[in-house]
Backbone as ProteinMPNN parsed JSONL, in Angstrom:
{"seq_chain_A": "MSSPRNGDPIRLSLSLEEAWVAHAALFHAGEAAVAAGDDAPGECRLLRSIERDRALTPDGAALLRDALIDYLGDAPVRDRAPGRALLRRIDDAVESRSRSTS", "coords_chain_A": {"N_chain_A": [[15.816, 17.906, 18.454], [13.495, 16.539, 20.793], [12.236, 13.145, 21.223], [8.726, 12.269, 21.218], [7.351, 11.463, 24.313], [5.103, 9.771, 25.054], [3.058, 7.058, 24.138], [1.195, 7.606, 22.292], [-0.409, 7.349, 19.099], [0.399, 8.873, 15.958], [-1.318, 10.411, 13.568], [-0.949, 10.869, 10.22], [-2.029, 11.985, 7.256], [-1.233, 11.167, 4.248], [-0.3, 12.682, 1.144], [-0.201, 11.503, -2.162], [2.168, 12.021, -3.465], [3.698, 12.638, -1.129], [3.699, 10.305, 0.159], [5.157, 8.662, -1.559], [7.83, 9.861, -1.383], [8.302, 9.45, 1.286], [8.214, 6.654, 1.232], [10.583, 6.175, -0.545], [12.607, 7.458, 0.973], [12.616, 5.896, 3.359], [13.217, 3.383, 2.21], [15.892, 3.961, 1.224], [17.091, 4.448, 3.694], [16.806, 1.906, 4.893], [18.309, 0.459, 3.02], [20.877, 1.436, 3.526], [21.396, 0.816, 6.267], [21.334, -2.03, 6.095], [23.541, -2.261, 4.533], [25.453, -1.479, 6.319], [25.606, -3.652, 7.937], [23.43, -4.042, 9.592], [20.159, -5.098, 10.564], [16.979, -4.085, 9.136], [14.509, -3.852, 10.298], [12.874, -1.925, 11.373], [12.408, 0.029, 9.427], [11.142, -1.443, 7.552], [8.748, -2.174, 8.795], [7.664, 0.311, 9.211], [7.327, 1.161, 6.52], [5.273, -0.75, 5.751], [3.163, 0.261, 7.491], [2.667, 2.795, 6.531], [2.236, 2.23, 3.905], [-0.344, 1.01, 4.339], [-1.821, 3.061, 5.338], [-1.696, 3.635, 8.251], [-1.65, 4.972, 11.505], [1.328, 6.323, 12.948], [3.726, 5.156, 15.259], [5.335, 6.934, 17.925], [8.033, 6.334, 17.815], [8.251, 5.48, 15.203], [7.579, 7.758, 13.771], [9.753, 9.277, 14.521], [11.74, 7.859, 13.233], [11.111, 7.946, 10.649], [11.189, 10.814, 10.38], [14.06, 11.099, 10.753], [14.942, 9.591, 8.454], [14.017, 11.024, 6.267], [15.45, 13.422, 6.55], [17.941, 12.551, 6.106], [17.567, 11.667, 3.311], [16.569, 13.81, 1.948], [18.671, 15.476, 1.34], [20.104, 14.779, -0.872], [18.113, 14.282, -2.557], [16.068, 13.636, -5.48], [14.9, 16.403, -7.481], [12.061, 16.42, -7.859], [11.207, 15.33, -5.625], [11.749, 17.002, -3.42], [10.115, 19.245, -2.454], [7.597, 17.994, -1.677], [8.809, 16.219, 0.201], [9.958, 18.057, 2.006], [7.696, 19.459, 3.007], [6.334, 17.241, 4.155], [8.237, 16.528, 6.228], [8.098, 18.778, 7.761], [5.38, 18.592, 8.69], [5.604, 16.353, 10.284], [7.615, 17.09, 12.127], [5.994, 19.2, 13.356], [3.958, 17.521, 14.603], [5.313, 15.858, 16.145], [6.487, 17.629, 17.938], [4.068, 18.909, 18.969], [3.105, 16.711, 20.374], [5.307, 16.379, 22.274], [5.072, 18.728, 23.68], [2.529, 18.264, 24.933], [2.903, 16.455, 26.741], [4.716, 17.457, 28.609]], "CA_chain_A": [[14.369, 17.756, 18.908], [13.316, 15.288, 21.494], [11.276, 12.291, 20.818], [7.483, 12.099, 22.052], [7.468, 10.655, 25.566], [4.058, 9.0, 25.228], [2.869, 6.13, 23.01], [-0.031, 7.911, 21.418], [-0.234, 7.257, 17.689], [0.569, 10.062, 15.346], [-2.022, 10.085, 12.383], [-0.623, 11.755, 9.242], [-2.61, 11.647, 5.932], [-0.219, 11.579, 3.233], [-0.661, 12.814, -0.305], [0.436, 10.475, -3.062], [3.547, 12.466, -3.593], [4.46, 12.571, 0.322], [3.964, 8.699, 0.55], [6.228, 8.21, -2.417], [8.999, 10.334, -0.853], [8.333, 8.663, 2.5], [8.864, 5.278, 0.85], [11.969, 6.385, -1.01], [13.463, 7.798, 2.105], [12.765, 4.68, 4.211], [14.031, 2.458, 1.474], [17.384, 4.359, 1.282], [17.577, 4.232, 5.137], [16.851, 0.552, 5.039], [19.638, 0.07, 2.385], [22.12, 1.929, 4.386], [21.405, -0.021, 7.511], [21.898, -3.376, 5.625], [25.061, -2.139, 3.968], [26.244, -1.306, 7.508], [25.574, -4.838, 8.621], [22.331, -4.129, 10.627], [18.773, -5.38, 9.912], [16.279, -2.84, 8.849], [13.078, -4.095, 10.512], [12.058, -0.688, 11.6], [12.128, 0.63, 8.269], [10.244, -2.325, 6.822], [7.595, -2.145, 9.532], [7.117, 1.646, 9.055], [6.856, 1.135, 5.128], [3.892, -1.291, 5.622], [2.325, 1.249, 8.136], [2.449, 4.098, 5.426], [1.3, 1.644, 2.728], [-1.712, 0.604, 4.717], [-2.405, 4.428, 5.904], [-2.09, 3.494, 9.53], [-0.916, 5.861, 12.242], [2.692, 6.038, 13.152], [4.097, 5.334, 16.65], [6.371, 7.987, 18.157], [9.431, 5.761, 17.319], [8.122, 5.405, 13.719], [7.669, 9.214, 13.356], [11.183, 9.754, 14.661], [12.541, 7.081, 12.281], [10.737, 8.599, 9.21], [11.929, 12.06, 10.283], [15.503, 10.84, 10.368], [15.073, 9.023, 7.074], [13.635, 12.174, 5.374], [16.49, 14.338, 6.767], [18.982, 11.891, 5.306], [17.25, 11.504, 2.081], [16.299, 15.102, 1.196], [20.06, 16.313, 1.104], [20.484, 14.434, -2.281], [16.784, 13.698, -3.24], [15.68, 14.366, -6.815], [14.212, 17.691, -7.361], [10.579, 16.324, -7.719], [10.84, 14.799, -4.179], [12.151, 17.802, -2.326], [8.969, 20.065, -2.015], [6.747, 17.141, -0.969], [9.4, 15.685, 1.228], [10.099, 19.185, 2.99], [6.181, 19.533, 3.517], [5.98, 16.146, 5.107], [9.169, 16.734, 7.205], [7.524, 19.799, 8.696], [4.261, 18.147, 9.506], [5.963, 15.367, 11.278], [8.097, 17.947, 13.184], [4.918, 19.743, 14.194], [3.182, 16.521, 15.171], [6.26, 15.406, 17.228], [6.501, 18.945, 18.908], [2.904, 18.969, 19.66], [3.044, 15.519, 21.439], [6.126, 16.682, 23.343], [4.588, 19.839, 24.573], [1.459, 17.905, 25.66], [3.511, 15.599, 27.8], [5.641, 18.317, 29.613]], "C_chain_A": [[14.368, 16.461, 19.662], [12.229, 14.376, 20.982], [9.997, 12.437, 21.687], [7.738, 11.178, 23.259], [6.388, 9.539, 25.621], [3.903, 8.01, 24.0], [1.756, 6.414, 22.12], [0.375, 7.863, 19.789], [-0.221, 8.555, 16.965], [-0.064, 9.764, 13.93], [-1.534, 11.154, 11.302], [-1.307, 11.274, 7.938], [-1.7, 12.244, 4.93], [-0.753, 11.582, 1.869], [0.106, 11.682, -1.016], [1.944, 10.814, -3.123], [4.425, 12.243, -2.26], [4.66, 11.067, 0.556], [5.066, 8.216, -0.357], [7.674, 8.666, -1.828], [9.224, 9.63, 0.36], [8.985, 7.18, 2.319], [10.252, 5.265, 0.277], [13.076, 6.574, 0.163], [13.67, 6.635, 3.021], [13.468, 3.511, 3.559], [15.563, 2.648, 1.483], [17.89, 4.096, 2.64], [17.681, 2.773, 5.405], [18.145, -0.164, 4.396], [20.946, 0.343, 3.235], [22.419, 1.035, 5.654], [21.839, -1.445, 7.144], [23.19, -3.301, 5.132], [25.986, -1.975, 5.257], [26.217, -2.466, 8.334], [24.343, -4.975, 9.514], [21.196, -4.589, 9.741], [18.029, -4.039, 9.7], [14.709, -3.099, 9.097], [12.191, -2.874, 10.803], [11.471, -0.041, 10.384], [11.006, -0.135, 7.394], [8.786, -2.217, 7.586], [6.793, -0.671, 9.104], [6.637, 1.73, 7.422], [5.318, 0.572, 5.086], [2.985, -0.477, 6.423], [1.764, 2.289, 7.124], [1.622, 3.461, 4.286], [-0.051, 1.356, 3.059], [-2.526, 1.847, 5.534], [-2.646, 4.23, 7.285], [-1.171, 4.673, 10.306], [0.421, 5.456, 12.765], [2.88, 6.125, 14.668], [5.067, 6.505, 16.744], [7.625, 7.61, 17.507], [9.29, 5.744, 15.797], [8.179, 6.721, 13.152], [9.163, 9.676, 13.497], [12.058, 9.022, 13.496], [12.226, 7.628, 10.875], [11.412, 10.027, 9.281], [13.256, 11.909, 10.004], [15.909, 10.528, 8.962], [14.886, 10.23, 6.098], [14.942, 13.133, 5.461], [17.687, 13.959, 6.01], [18.751, 12.033, 3.887], [17.199, 12.9, 1.278], [17.602, 15.876, 0.848], [20.3, 15.918, -0.393], [19.28, 14.006, -3.116], [16.664, 14.388, -4.576], [14.615, 15.559, -6.668], [12.827, 17.435, -7.241], [10.252, 15.872, -6.38], [11.061, 15.9, -3.099], [10.966, 18.618, -1.704], [8.008, 19.155, -1.19], [7.324, 16.594, 0.402], [9.66, 16.876, 2.273], [8.62, 19.43, 3.695], [5.898, 18.364, 4.526], [6.97, 16.211, 6.31], [8.484, 17.742, 8.284], [6.262, 19.47, 9.403], [4.671, 17.055, 10.34], [6.747, 16.034, 12.419], [7.125, 18.456, 14.104], [4.116, 18.626, 15.001], [3.896, 15.987, 16.502], [6.252, 16.52, 18.455], [5.355, 19.045, 19.695], [2.666, 17.908, 20.76], [4.082, 15.856, 22.722], [5.69, 17.728, 24.338], [3.416, 19.315, 25.509], [1.828, 17.127, 26.788], [4.304, 16.138, 28.752], [4.797, 18.659, 30.824]], "O_chain_A": [[15.036, 15.48, 19.334], [11.324, 14.877, 20.314], [10.167, 12.723, 22.872], [8.363, 10.132, 23.075], [6.668, 8.467, 26.157], [4.571, 8.169, 22.979], [1.381, 5.597, 21.279], [1.431, 8.344, 19.38], [-0.943, 9.414, 17.47], [0.513, 8.993, 13.163], [-1.757, 12.336, 11.567], [-1.097, 10.111, 7.594], [-1.443, 13.437, 4.771], [-1.507, 10.709, 1.44], [0.965, 11.023, -0.429], [2.818, 9.987, -2.864], [5.57, 11.789, -2.261], [5.683, 10.641, 1.092], [5.869, 7.391, 0.08], [8.598, 7.852, -1.82], [10.353, 9.173, 0.533], [9.9, 6.666, 2.962], [11.035, 4.377, 0.612], [14.15, 5.976, 0.242], [14.801, 6.388, 3.44], [14.196, 2.753, 4.199], [16.362, 1.736, 1.696], [18.996, 3.578, 2.794], [18.605, 2.382, 6.119], [18.837, -1.032, 4.927], [21.83, -0.469, 3.506], [23.541, 0.629, 5.956], [22.665, -2.014, 7.857], [23.957, -4.25, 5.292], [27.167, -2.319, 5.213], [26.762, -2.391, 9.435], [24.228, -6.009, 10.172], [21.195, -4.523, 8.512], [18.521, -2.985, 10.104], [13.823, -2.696, 8.343], [10.993, -2.824, 10.523], [10.309, 0.356, 10.3], [10.165, 0.432, 6.695], [7.759, -2.183, 6.909], [5.613, -0.582, 8.763], [5.613, 2.351, 7.141], [4.369, 1.169, 4.577], [1.833, -0.506, 5.989], [0.567, 2.535, 6.977], [0.604, 3.954, 3.802], [-0.917, 1.427, 2.188], [-3.56, 1.696, 6.185], [-3.75, 4.594, 7.692], [-0.173, 5.183, 9.797], [0.62, 4.266, 13.012], [2.312, 7.002, 15.319], [5.555, 6.997, 15.727], [8.235, 8.376, 16.762], [10.3, 6.017, 15.148], [8.787, 6.879, 12.093], [9.693, 10.385, 12.642], [12.976, 9.615, 12.928], [13.121, 7.72, 10.035], [12.122, 10.403, 8.349], [13.717, 12.53, 9.047], [16.884, 10.996, 8.374], [15.662, 10.337, 5.149], [15.416, 13.566, 4.41], [18.371, 14.765, 5.379], [19.66, 12.499, 3.201], [17.704, 13.057, 0.166], [17.55, 16.855, 0.103], [20.712, 16.812, -1.132], [19.408, 13.455, -4.21], [17.084, 15.528, -4.775], [13.684, 15.585, -5.864], [12.232, 18.213, -6.496], [9.098, 15.998, -5.97], [10.599, 15.734, -1.97], [10.863, 18.649, -0.478], [7.642, 19.542, -0.08], [6.675, 16.493, 1.443], [9.548, 16.564, 3.458], [8.537, 19.574, 4.915], [5.298, 18.553, 5.584], [6.497, 15.937, 7.413], [8.379, 17.472, 9.481], [6.014, 19.928, 10.518], [3.89, 16.841, 11.267], [6.596, 15.624, 13.569], [7.201, 18.308, 15.324], [3.646, 18.954, 16.091], [3.353, 15.745, 17.58], [6.049, 16.275, 19.644], [5.431, 19.233, 20.909], [2.137, 18.162, 21.842], [3.782, 15.659, 23.9], [5.879, 17.657, 25.552], [3.269, 19.767, 26.645], [1.101, 17.122, 27.782], [4.641, 15.453, 29.718], [5.278, 19.318, 31.746]]}, "name": "protein", "num_of_chains": 1, "seq": "MSSPRNGDPIRLSLSLEEAWVAHAALFHAGEAAVAAGDDAPGECRLLRSIERDRALTPDGAALLRDALIDYLGDAPVRDRAPGRALLRRIDDAVESRSRSTS"}
Protein backbone atom coordinates (compact mmCIF):
# COMPACT_ATOMS: atom_id res chain seq x y z
CA MET A 1 0.00 0.00 0.00
CA SER A 2 1.34 3.41 -0.88
CA SER A 3 1.63 6.24 1.59
CA PRO A 4 -0.69 9.20 1.25
CA ARG A 5 0.79 11.92 -0.90
CA ASN A 6 -0.68 14.96 0.78
CA GLY A 7 0.04 16.33 4.21
CA ASP A 8 -3.55 16.36 5.46
CA PRO A 9 -3.78 15.11 9.03
CA ILE A 10 -5.54 11.82 9.72
CA ARG A 11 -7.93 11.98 12.66
CA LEU A 12 -8.41 8.69 14.48
CA SER A 13 -10.48 8.54 17.62
CA LEU A 14 -8.94 5.68 19.58
CA SER A 15 -10.67 3.59 22.18
CA LEU A 16 -8.72 2.99 25.38
CA GLU A 17 -7.83 -0.52 24.18
CA GLU A 18 -6.70 0.74 20.76
CA ALA A 19 -4.60 3.47 22.35
CA TRP A 20 -2.95 0.87 24.59
CA VAL A 21 -2.14 -1.38 21.62
CA ALA A 22 -0.82 1.58 19.61
CA HIS A 23 1.39 2.51 22.56
CA ALA A 24 2.69 -1.04 22.93
CA ALA A 25 3.36 -1.37 19.18
CA LEU A 26 5.22 1.95 19.01
CA PHE A 27 7.17 1.16 22.16
CA HIS A 28 8.31 -2.15 20.67
CA ALA A 29 9.18 -0.48 17.35
CA GLY A 30 11.18 2.18 19.20
CA GLU A 31 13.02 -0.47 21.22
CA ALA A 32 13.87 -2.35 18.02
CA ALA A 33 15.17 0.84 16.38
CA VAL A 34 17.36 1.65 19.38
CA ALA A 35 18.66 -1.94 19.53
CA ALA A 36 19.60 -1.63 15.85
CA GLY A 37 21.58 1.51 16.65
CA ASP A 38 19.01 4.00 15.34
CA ASP A 39 17.26 6.75 17.20
CA ALA A 40 13.51 6.41 17.62
CA PRO A 41 12.27 10.02 17.46
CA GLY A 42 9.43 9.18 15.05
CA GLU A 43 7.99 6.64 17.45
CA CYS A 44 8.41 9.05 20.38
CA ARG A 45 6.68 11.92 18.57
CA LEU A 46 3.88 9.62 17.49
CA LEU A 47 3.39 8.33 21.04
CA ARG A 48 3.03 11.92 22.26
CA SER A 49 0.50 12.68 19.51
CA ILE A 50 -1.58 9.64 20.41
CA GLU A 51 -1.43 10.41 24.13
CA ARG A 52 -2.65 13.96 23.39
CA ASP A 53 -5.37 12.71 21.00
CA ARG A 54 -3.92 14.68 18.09
CA ALA A 55 -4.40 13.91 14.41
CA LEU A 56 -1.66 11.86 12.78
CA THR A 57 0.45 13.05 9.91
CA PRO A 58 0.45 10.73 6.87
CA ASP A 59 3.99 9.66 7.83
CA GLY A 60 2.85 9.04 11.40
CA ALA A 61 -0.06 6.91 10.19
CA ALA A 62 2.35 4.87 8.04
CA LEU A 63 4.72 4.46 11.00
CA LEU A 64 1.88 3.32 13.25
CA ARG A 65 0.62 0.92 10.57
CA ASP A 66 4.09 -0.63 10.23
CA ALA A 67 4.51 -0.86 14.01
CA LEU A 68 1.13 -2.57 14.37
CA ILE A 69 1.91 -5.08 11.63
CA ASP A 70 5.16 -6.03 13.37
CA TYR A 71 3.63 -6.08 16.84
CA LEU A 72 0.46 -8.05 16.11
CA GLY A 73 2.34 -11.16 15.00
CA ASP A 74 3.41 -11.90 18.58
CA ALA A 75 1.01 -9.69 20.52
CA PRO A 76 -0.77 -10.93 23.64
CA VAL A 77 -4.22 -12.29 22.88
CA ARG A 78 -5.89 -9.32 24.59
CA ASP A 79 -4.22 -6.91 22.15
CA ARG A 80 -5.03 -8.72 18.90
CA ALA A 81 -8.67 -7.75 18.30
CA PRO A 82 -8.29 -4.03 19.11
CA GLY A 83 -4.98 -3.98 17.22
CA ARG A 84 -6.52 -5.49 14.09
CA ALA A 85 -9.47 -3.10 14.30
CA LEU A 86 -7.10 -0.13 14.56
CA LEU A 87 -4.98 -1.45 11.71
CA ARG A 88 -8.06 -1.73 9.46
CA ARG A 89 -9.10 1.83 10.32
CA ILE A 90 -5.61 3.16 9.58
CA ASP A 91 -5.53 1.27 6.28
CA ASP A 92 -8.95 2.68 5.35
CA ALA A 93 -7.89 6.23 6.24
CA VAL A 94 -4.63 5.95 4.31
CA GLU A 95 -6.36 4.40 1.28
CA SER A 96 -9.07 7.05 1.21
CA ARG A 97 -6.41 9.79 1.32
CA SER A 98 -4.47 8.08 -1.49
CA ARG A 99 -7.59 7.82 -3.67
CA SER A 100 -8.47 11.47 -3.10
CA THR A 101 -5.02 12.60 -4.30
CA SER A 102 -5.01 10.46 -7.44
